[in-house]
Every structure is written in structure tokens, then in C-alpha cells.
C-alpha positions, -999 to +999 in steps of 0.1 A: -462+368+089-460+406+084-430+419+065-421+441+094-413+410+115-438+421+141-475+415+147-496+445+157-521+430+181-555+447+188-574+437+218-602+443+243-604+439+280-578+438+308-579+408+331-600+377+333-633+394+326-653+375+353-678+395+373-675+432+380-656+453+355-640+482+375-640+505+345-675+493+338-686+502+373-671+536+369-690+541+336-722+528+351-719+553+380-705+583+361-723+581+328-754+559+334-759+572+369-765+537+384-764+532+422-739+508+437-768+483+443-777+486+406-741+481+395-738+450+417-771+436+404-758+439+368-724+423+374-736+397+399-771+387+388-791+362+408-776+375+441-790+395+470-772+417+496-768+405+532-751+423+561-725+404+581-705+412+612-682+442+610-660+428+639-650+396+621-613+393+616-595+379+585-560+364+582-540+379+554-507+364+543-483+393+540-465+383+508-451+418+506-430+409+537-413+381+517-406+362+549-399+328+534-372+342+512-356+362+540-361+337+568-372+365+591-398+392+596-385+427+606-407+453+623-402+487+638-402+496+676-429+517+691-442+525+726-468+500+736-457+473+711-462+438+726-452+403+718-471+372+728-454+339+721-479+311+717-490+298+751-473+326+770-482+360+784-478+393+765-446+413+771-439+448+760-409+454+737-383+477+752-372+507+731-338+508+747-312+480+749-297+468+781-266+489+776-287+520+769-285+521+731-318+529+713-333+499+696-341+508+659-356+475+647-368+441+658-366+408+640-381+373+644-359+347+626-358+310+621-333+293+644-328+255+645-365+246+642-378+274+663-381+312+662-357+337+679-363+373+687-335+397+679-330+435+684-310+459+663-289+486+678-255+502+673-254+488+637-257+451+646-283+424+655-284+410+690-303+380+702-328+390+728-346+356+732-331+326+714-363+305+715-398+320+715-415+288+701-431+283+667-454+312+667-457+347+682-482+376+679-470+412+676-495+438+685-498+474+695-532+482+712-528+519+706-512+521+672-504+503+639-477+476+635-450+488+611-434+460+591-403+464+570-409+451+534-384+448+505-381+479+483-354+475+457-321+467+475-334+481+508-366+479+528-394+504+536-419+505+566-455+495+558-481+500+586-509+475+592-539+475+613-546+446+636-519+421+648-490+405+631-486+367+636-452+353+628-450+315+627-430+286+613-451+268+586-435+238+569-401+250+579-406+286+566-411+318+584-445+333+575-461+367+584-499+369+587-519+400+595-549+393+616-571+423+610-608+433+613-624+427+580-636+463+576-601+476+583-588+451+556-614+465+531-602+501+539-569+492+524-582+470+495-606+495+480-580+523+472-555+496+461-580+482+436-598+513+424-588+550+421-601+569+450-612+598+427-639+576+410-676+580+415-689+571+450-713+544+436-684+527+419-663+528+450-692+514+470-697+486+445-659+478+448-662+477+486-690+452+485-672+430+459-640+431+479-657+424+512-677+395+496-645+380+482-630+382+517-659+365+534-658+337+509-621+333+517-629+331+554-653+303+546-628+286+523-593+295+536-562+288+516-546+270+546-553+263+583-532+293+593-543+320+568-573+329+546-560+347+516-529+363+500-522+400+505-515+406+469-532+404+435-534+366+436-564+375+457-567+413+464-543+441+466-535+449+503-507+475+507-515+484+543-531+514+560-509+539+542-531+539+511-564+546+529-583+578+518-613+597+531-633+590+499-627+552+500-633+551+537-667+567+531-675+540+506-665+512+531-686+529+558-716+534+535-717+496+528-705+484+562-709+446+564-726+443+531-719+412+509-734+396+479-748+361+486-763+333+465-796+315+470-782+295+499-770+327+517-733+320+511-709+347+500-704+344+462-670+342+445-670+379+437-644+381+410-636+414+393-611+427+368-600+460+354-620+460+322-641+433+303-639+451+270-676+450+265-684+414+274-681+396+307-668+360+307-687+331+322-674+320+355-695+288+356-720+302+382-754+318+377-740+350+392-710+350+368-726+348+333-712+359+300-732+390+290-727+422+269-716+451+291-727+485+279-709+503+307-673+491+300-660+517+276-686+543+285-656+561+298-627+556+273-598+537+288-568+517+278-583+485+292-614+485+270-594+487+238-557+484+233-529+475+209-496+457+215-467+445+194-454+409+194-423+401+174-417+370+154-384+364+172-402+365+206-428+340+194-401+317+180-381+319+213-412+310+233-420+281+210-386+269+196-400+237+182-418+256+154-386+266+136-392+298+116-426+314+123-449+314+093-483+324+106-507+326+135-541+309+130-570+316+154-590+284+155-616+291+182-633+320+199-660+322+226-685+339+204-690+371+224-682+405+209-660+418+182-641+394+160-661+365+176-649+372+211-620+359+232-596+335+217-601+300+230-577+280+207-550+289+182-522+275+163-486+288+159-474+276+125-437+273+117-414+257+092-407+227+114-439+222+135-473+236+145-480+242+181-516+243+193-523+265+223-550+286+240-557+323+239-549+326+276-516+308+273-506+331+243-518+361+263-496+351+293-466+343+272-465+378+257-479+400+284-512+408+266-540+423+286-565+396+279-572+367+256-596+388+235-573+398+207-567+397+170-535+402+150-543+434+131-551+426+094-536+446+066-556+476+054-582+473+026-574+482-010-573+518-020-606+531-034-617+554-063-586+548-083-586+568-116-560+575-143-556+605-166-532+607-195-516+639-208-493+633-237-469+606-224-476+613-187-499+591-167-513+606-135-531+584-109-554+595-081-571+574-054-588+576-021-580+559+013-589+523+017-623+512+029-623+507+067-613+473+079-621+468+116-589+467+136-567+470+105-531+483+109-526+519+099-516+527+063-479+537+062-478+545+025-487+534-010-468+515-037-477+525-072-468+504-103-473+507-141-472+474-159-458+459-180-432+486-176-408+485-147-419+519-134-427+520-097-429+547-070-438+550-034-456+578-016-465+585+020-498+578+037-511+613+032-504+615-006-531+602-029-515+608-063-485+597-084-473+603-119-452+585-145-436+604-174-422+593-207-446+565-211-446+550-246-478+545-265-496+513-255-519+497-231-510+494-194-524+485-160-518+509-131-519+494-096-519+510-062-512+490-030-516+503+006-487+493+028-487+488+066-468+471+094-492+442+091-486+437+054-499+450+021-534+454+009-550+438-021-542+458-052-565+484-067-560+484-105-572+505-135-564+502-173-545+529-190-541+537-226-514+560-239-518+571-276-493+585-301-492+623-302 
């Protein structure tokens, strides 16, 4: 347990590390000048590219709309906006209420086991149709559909391509965007990767995202939707994030997906950074392998530091009592320090709790399970003593490098068996003791840091009578 009461944690990677590293794809494109196909071949070996339909639709659960919590879905009026309750004909939404007031919002709400359609005007909601059944499709053939989503204590409009299907599912109101898959990818790519990155990286991201989506169509999450519209699957913030650069990447790879030996879309996982090693996903196309491209462009996902306090650890694991130490008991064997933590123990005065690296990562918001509590620095080097009369002067050099060690914050200098001791800052490599009586002594210098103290460096000193 460091004397500071906090562990300095050094780590590599950001995310699960399976499949494509986004920072790695950027490094491969920008530094190694790989094409998008070469990037995909590296991160998804044993796959080939196939071209699927560009008109296929996908059903995306709009978790941003937060419909179950609100019990309703709110959307904005527009000329040409239509509603089609299940089993009925389409009707165009009016933009003006019966009394002549302009309608500023529409809402579909749960009402006694069915859905009701309500219009908002003159500062209040008014029921327009008390029973529209258990499902209705909202569409605008000439424009996007604008949905109001929570934003702090208010809402903001988010535009989506395709149609909005609002339905009752297990008693909850749900909103699903039924959208052409290429339009869906147009939103995903800039949400998942900066649009300023190299075209080859953006194209690789487009293929990975499209492949992920096609697999979801083949293996939907429920009978009424294919995947979530957030990072549980892929970021999907609507049409407002689309850019010219990312649209070009989507167009350049239109319909392309990575498939396995059976021709099926692979589970094309990807994460921000793998830290220099990918993680096995249990498939031939998701191996654990060294990644020379992740880190080719320096970034905070490849290598990072964090601070975890003893009090936070004790609060998360109250059965341990007072925290005494963290013990890493297993790693996956890939990369620095032996790779990602697989198992570890949290040792306290009352009990020891065994956990996994992933669980520890999640508990304290670390970027990945590839981490190490920073060790104390090495001992100071080249310690030498000189004696002038009854004054002892010590000089030394900085400690030898210890990979990942905490930074030196200063030095503690002692002269034994006297009680003389002094401290100096990290940039000072000398200290003196005066009025030292004749005799034999041992001078010791210790480097200090937030992670604890180094081993001592010692040198004998003899002071003679004048």
C-alpha cells in the first residue's frame, strides 16, 4: 500500500481489445500506408470481403429516445409527415390544430394497454386519437424524422433517416428506427471514428461497422429489433453527425462486409486501442496477436495512467477491512508486464477478495484490464561521499529506469548511526551534513515517490580527527 494512500496505475489499451483497433487502423493508414483491405486483413485474418445489398434495412432500437422511462415518444411536426398504425392506411399529420393553433410537437404514449396519439399546442397536450393500436410507423417520404431525445433537464431534436416504429413491447413503449443499412453506417462511422482520420482507416471502420450490422440482422436481439443504437452495439446519433469525408468512406466500400469461410458475416468487434496486442475473441478471425500499428500515432488509449485510492477500493470491497496490498496473480501472457490481468487478489486486514482484471477495471473506471500498479522507483545510483574536515557531502545520480515506475518526488538522505537526516527535491542530487564527529558512518539515499520508497543506496563514510 503506497504511503500516499493512492495507487498510481499504469495501463495499455482502451476497450476490450478484440478485432480492429481504431487507433491502430489510423496508424496503419497514416504511418504504414496500408490500404483499408490490408488493415482489415490484419485485424480480421482468415476472412474475405463480400458485397451485400445496399438496400437492406436494419432495425435500430433508439435507446437515446429513452421511451420506456418516459412512457412516450415525442417527435416534431413537418410537412409530409405520415403515421401508419399497424393494419391501417397512412394518414398525414396536420400542422395546425382544429382550432387553428400551430402544432409544435407530436407524442405517442402508452394508454391502458394501447397507444394514443397526442398533439401539443398552446402550451398543452391534447389527445388526437385515443387508440392507435399497439404499433405505428412514423415516416416522411421527403425528409428526415425528427425525434426529441433527453438532453439534461430538457430535450433536443435528433433527425433520423428512414422510418420510426413506435410499439408496445412487454408493456413498455419502444422506438425503433427502420433505416437502410448504408444510411445507418453513414451515422455510425463518424460516431465511432474522427472524420479527420485517414481515408483508409475510415473505410476499414465502415466495413467493420457494416459487417457488425449484417451479423445483427442475422442474429437479432429480439423479434422486433436487431441492435441497440448506442455503444452496447455501435454509436448511432442520427443523421446530424454525417460528414462528407465519412460519407465518401461509406460510398467507397458500399455493401462490403467481412465474411468467414461459410460466407457469414463475422462478429466484427472493434475498440479504441488495443495497447499493442489484440485479445482473442475465440474465433480464427479474432486472434491474440502483437499489433505494431497501435501506438504508431501516440494516443492516450495506447498508454495511460490513472489513480485509484485505497478508500475507493475499501468502499468497493468492504469485507476486506483495511486495504493492505494488491496482488496480481494471473496475466494473459501478451505484451508488457505479462499482458492483461486475468486474476488478482485484494488483500485486507479482515479478508482477501479474489477478482478478475476486467472486474477491477470496471469497478474503478480503468480503460482496460491491461494495467499494473506503478512500482516504486529504483535505488539512486553512483552514490559517492567526500569528507572535508567534519563535513560530509554526498552526491548521486537518478535511479536506474524501472518500467512503469512512479516518478521520483524527492530523496531522503540519512547518516547513521547519527540522527542526522535531510530531504531534497527530485532535481537535487547532493546533500551535506556538518559538524560530524570523528568515526565510521553509513550514508544512505532513498528515492521517494507516490508509489512508495526505493531500496536504499548506501556508502561507508569515515570522518577523521583534524
